[in-house]
C-alpha positions as a printed NumPy array, in Angstrom:
array([[-12.828,  -1.088,  -8.85 ],
       [-11.471,   1.319, -11.421],
       [ -9.551,  -0.08 , -14.355],
       [ -6.248,   1.774, -14.15 ],
       [ -3.101,   0.62 , -15.858],
       [ -0.386,   0.201, -13.285],
       [  3.04 ,   0.182, -14.863],
       [  4.401,  -1.868, -11.975],
       [  1.795,  -4.587, -12.327],
       [  2.612,  -7.636, -10.168],
       [  6.079,  -6.441,  -9.212],
       [  7.553,  -8.088,  -6.104],
       [  7.811,  -5.885,  -3.018],
       [ 11.297,  -4.521,  -2.318],
       [ 12.552,  -4.248,   1.253],
       [ 12.578,  -0.429,   1.192],
       [  8.943,  -0.402,   0.01 ],
       [  7.929,  -2.717,   2.827],
       [  9.66 ,  -0.479,   5.372],
       [  7.933,   2.587,   3.916],
       [  4.566,   0.792,   4.066],
       [  5.116,  -0.034,   7.747],
       [  6.155,   3.551,   8.525],
       [  3.207,   5.138,   6.724],
       [  0.71 ,   2.681,   8.215],
       [  2.001,   3.39 ,  11.733],
       [  1.619,   7.14 ,  11.104],
       [ -2.056,   6.484,  10.41 ],
       [ -2.062,   7.422,   6.733],
       [ -5.059,   6.41 ,   4.622],
       [ -4.881,   3.538,   2.154],
       [ -5.204,   5.81 ,  -0.891],
       [ -2.334,   8.038,   0.287],
       [ -0.08 ,   5.068,   1.025],
       [ -0.826,   3.51 ,  -2.364],
       [  0.025,   6.778,  -4.107],
       [  3.243,   7.206,  -2.097],
       [  4.37 ,   3.695,  -3.03 ],
       [  3.069,   3.915,  -6.626],
       [  1.109,   0.717,  -6.09 ],
       [ -2.569,  -0.131,  -6.304],
       [ -4.708,   0.142,  -3.196],
       [ -5.465,  -3.56 ,  -3.518],
       [ -1.754,  -4.425,  -3.557],
       [ -1.074,  -2.261,  -0.498],
       [ -4.058,  -3.756,   1.34 ],
       [ -2.875,  -7.294,   0.548],
       [  0.696,  -6.631,   1.717],
       [ -0.485,  -4.929,   4.897],
       [ -2.689,  -7.929,   5.667],
       [  0.24 , -10.32 ,   5.114],
       [  2.392,  -8.252,   7.481],
       [ -0.36 ,  -7.891,  10.077],
       [ -0.631,  -4.118,   9.669],
       [ -3.807,  -2.155,  10.056],
       [ -4.394,   0.736,   7.688],
       [ -6.574,   3.693,   8.639],
       [ -9.912,   3.906,   6.895],
       [-11.018,   7.235,   5.456],
       [-14.24 ,   8.479,   7.019]])
């Protein structure tokens, strides 16, 4: 995993971010694109999606 400095490190998820995550995941966007759109790490997005029972498209 790359060592990037995320300015929003360990910030709690806001309701609007959760809604955006659900919307983007349902559209079939890739993990990297969703993470960039939400300005969160891929790991954070993956974790939240798992908690919410969402499946995120894998890049092929």
